[in-house]
Steps between C-alpha positions, in 0.01 A plus 500: 500500500174297507531122489347290229412132494330273245224251578748207522714686744205597713381132494830393640511782759146480623393143434178614337434320167565690177135483383374668820776759480409572136137545598575731789752712305289518175390861580861620560696662225820309458821698576662341192454206260873463468524187717615165383292390199314827513370441847311787669688643794299676776612747755546305821346755726179498293493121493541474872219753557263291274596180682460656840168665397374160380597337817340768711176478297493125540607454864477842672767699683512312825520148357826311588518367146509854360775600743705194400438582126592861551825390674573255215438778246756718680748210517448452115576863435825481707594173328450656158715800600769253627491306182557818297779608738332820592536466877813611682603300807463708814858408615647641186317826550611515866863417412498761221356759728749425767781517247376836376466647853843364596667641192336844552602504859855409407515773239356763733745400770794524245379848410534635858893543481484639156250760607687569825824584304316736272310686758784516767522857617190608319293734709211556267215268579361518148837401341512192732140413412571538127806276522315224693204519259733481195691199637175305573342608177794345311452170689123488411579602138739195484235287645253623232744464205681183618269296737703184431787650710265507792296185465599143559198310360509133557407285208368155545658241283270344248 
């Protein structure tokens, strides 16, 4: 989903005064006019492109000031996403992935004796393969239909 921000939010994030922002964004079509008190909200990616374009035109690509402003614009975008709780901490992702892999490994290891009992004495290779596939398909079907049984997602206290 594309991010939106109004001129006041952009002012706080970028440090560029609202009048200058309004002039630079005048040619953009607002994403919505549903902001507080009917404020126009602009797509953040379009706004950043306009700001970066204006800085490049004014200072050139190799200017240290433009590189600093570009870095600040990127920081502003990240800060906006953080304020809207749209970023997931990397440790939460790593922990969840590790939990999922661990749970899948455990279920697969638990399936081995079950499959071994069912295929004991079976001489047909196809029958053995069908039984193994059936057992593992049921594990993945359970993952698809009940992912909460596999995941341990840490939730940070608010």
